[in-house]
N, C-alpha and C positions, 0 to 999 in steps of 0.2 A: 379512907384508910379503913374503915370498918369492912366495906365491901371487899379488900383487899386480903383481909386478915380471914374472912369468911373462905374465900376462895382457895388461900394458902392451906387451910385446914382441909378443906376437902380433897385436894392434891396429896395431902400427907396420908388421910385415911385411905384413899385409893391406893396408894403405895405399899401397905400393909395387908392388903386383902389379896389371899392368896389366887393367883391366876386362875387355876380351875374354877372359882366359884363366878369369875366374870366370863365363862364361857357362855354362849348363847343358849346352850341346851341345859345349864345349871347344873351337869355332872361335874363329880370332881376330878381333879386331873390325873389321878391314878388311875381312875374307871376309863378316862378318854385314852391313856397311855395303853393299857390292856386291850381295849377296843383296837386301836392302830397296829399294836403288835401281833394282833391274830391270836391271841393267846386263848380267848374264849372259845373261838371258832375252831381252833384246833381240839381243844378238849371236848366241845359238843360233837364231832366228828370220830372220836373214838371208839372202836368196836372191841377190840382185844389188847390186854397188856401183860405181859409175862416178864417180871423183875428178876426172878429166882433168886430174889431176897430172903425169903421165909420159905422156900421148898420149890420144888418143879412145877405145881399147879400154876396156872396164870391168876394173876391178883384181881384181873377184872375180864369178864369175857362174856359176848351177846349170846354165846353157844356153852355148851359144854366147856369147863375150865381145867378138866383133868389132861395131864401128860401121860402119853402112852409109849412103850416101845414093843419091839417084835413084830411080827407079821401082822400088817393093818386089817387082814380080814380075820384074825383072831388075838386082838392086841391085848397087851398086859400092862394094867395100870402101873404108873410108874416108871422110875429110872431102870436101865437093863442090870440085872442081877451081877453080872459078871463085871461090873465095875470099869466099864469101858466109858460110860458116860456117867459123870458125877456132878454133884455140887460143889461149887469151889467158892466157899463164904469168903467175902472182902477181897477176892481176885477181879469181881467184875468192873466196870467202867463205872457202875453205881452200887456198892455193896456186892453182892454175890452175882455169880456166873454159872453156866453150865461149861464144863470142860470135858472135851472130848479128846480122850487120851491117844498116843502115838499107836497103841495096837487095837484100835476100835475099828469094828467093822459095822458098827451100829449107827443106827439113826434114832430119832425120836419125834413124835409127832403130837400134835393136837388136832380132834375133828374140826373139821370146816365149816358144817353146816352152822349159819348163824356167825361165826367168828369171822369169817373172810367177806361177808357182805355181799355174797355172790346175787346176782340178779339177771332174771331170764331175759330181760329188756333192759338196754342201754346200762349197762355196767361199768362203774367206776371206783377207783380205790387208791389207796397209799399203805405202803409198808414202810417201817423203820426198824433197823436192827444195828448193833454195834458188834464188831470182829475185832479179834486179835489173833494174828497167824503170821508166820513168814509161809507164803504159800510155795515158795522154790527150794527151801529147805524141810517145811514139814510135813507137806502132804506127799502121796505116793505116787511115783513117776508113771507116767503113762494112763493116769487115771482121770477121769474128770471128778470135780469136786462140786456139789450143789449145798451149800450151807443152808440155803432155805430153798423150799418149792410151795406152790400152790399146785395142787393135783387132785385128780377125782378116781373114776374106775378105772382109766385107761389112758396112757401117755398121748395117744392118738386123737383124743377127744377134747384137748385143751389143756394147756398147762402154762405155768410161770415161774420163771427160777431166775437165781444168781448164782452164778458159776466162775468156778477158775478153770482155765482150758488146760488141756494135759500135755502138749506137744511144742509150746512156746517158751522161750526163754527171753524176758522174764514172762511167766503165765500170764495171760490176759485175763482180766476180770470183766464178766458181762452181764446185762440183764436183758431178760428174753421174754418175751409173751409170745408164746406158740399156739395159736387156735388151731381148730381141727385140721388135721394134717392135709387133708384133700383139697382145701381153700388157699393154704398157703405155699405146699409143697406137693402139688399134685403127682410129680413124677418121683416122688418119694427119694430125693436125692441124700446124700451123705451131708450130714450137719456142717462139716468142715467144706465140703465140696462145692458150697452155695456162697458165692461171693458176700461180704459180709454186708453190703448195701442193699441185699436182697433178702436178707434176714431181718426179722422184727426183734431187732436187738441192738443194745448201745455195749459196745464194747470201749474198753480202756486198757490198751496195749501196756502201758507202764504203772500199774497201780500202786499206791503207797501204802499198802499192808507191811507192817512189820511184828516181830513177836512182842516188842516192849511197848508199843503205842496201838491204842484202840482207833479204829477206823470207824465212821459213821456212813451208813448206807441207807439211801430211801430212794424207791422207786415207787413212781405214779403212774396212772393209767386211764384211759376214758373210751367211751365210745364202744365197749365191747358188748357184742350181741345186739347190733343195730341193724345186722342184715347189709348195710353198706361198708365200702371200703374207708371208713374214716376211723378205724382204731388206731391209737397212740401209745407210746409209753415214753417216759424220761427217767434217767438214772442221777443221782445226786451221790457226791461222796464229800464227806465233813462239810455239808451244807452246801457246797457249788455245783451247780449243773455240769453233768458231763457230755450230755448229747441228749437225743431223742430220735424215734422212729415215729412215723406216722403213714397212714394211706393202705392199711391192711383190714381186710374184715377179719374182724377178731371174735368169731364166734366159738363159744365154748359148749359141748355139747354135754353138761354135767348132770350126774345123779348125784344131787347135792348130798344126801346122806352118806354117800361115798368119798366125798372131798375132805382133803385134809391140810395143815401146814405142815411141814416136814421140816427137820433141822438136824444138818450134821451130815448129810450122805456124803462118804468119804472124805470127812472133814477131819483135820487135827487142829486143836487150838482152842478158843473160848468165844463163847456167844452171850451175849447179853441184852436185856432192855426190847425185847421184840415187842413190837406194836403194829394193829392194822387199823385203818380208817376208814370210813365209809364212803370218800370222796377224794377225787386227786388235789392234794395239797397246791398251793402256789407256791412260787420260789419264796416268798417272805416267810410263809408259815413252816417252811422246810427250816430256815433259818432260825425260827423260834425253836423248833424241835432240837437243832444241834445246839442250841444254846442254852438248854435246860440244865442247869447243874447238879439237880437232883433225878435228871432223868424224867421219862414219862409220868413217874409218880408224882410229880410236881403238877402236873395237869387234874390229878383228882383230889389234891388237897384245899 
């Protein structure tokens, strides 16, 4: 009887010990769950974040955190003085946002050096941004709209962008990575003349954007600047993969001090919570980003 009583007491004691303490690693359960979720790994990959909660400049930057407007060759610090792009407190997905007004002919930008994670060999990365717009009603007909671009000294030396098409109804939404033009488009064919499957691009023909709801965009890319035809890119909307392209020689001939992250070219609507990461995020990590209740700011707390 004494042996049975001792055994019962042991079972009761084990039942009330938190499961995390019983793990073979000895780590608490919360730490284990954080590791499994990818939260720590995503945080460690963060290069740049602009929440637009406290002003136009980036909250966190690996390079210059100032936002600029005007000509990129002679930029002006801050938002355009004509009010075409303004801070919109409490109108963002998380706190404030940038609002590009219907009369806007302006775009704004951050310097790319440091912030885009550019590498001359084997470059990979990810970008996250939230948009709120009705592209078929709000954007100017017959114009391409690029809410966000990675670009340097010249378009033909390599660029990356998300765009709304100009001649489709509904407008297509696309992520594209265009390396040095002579490598992927040696005949210099027009953008819309090239079949979709021959473009380094992910198209979404019926995208979910509305003026009332925010849409989360993430794109990832890898094997750029390897000198081989192994470059690839993926697009996600609201945490879900929309497609990928691969098999391109993704060479960028950049002068890095002339590179930029541009926002709002021909865009009307709101932009919030822009973030850049130094590697290609995995599917589960994109879901982590999409589910952050306080946005990217939660990663740094």
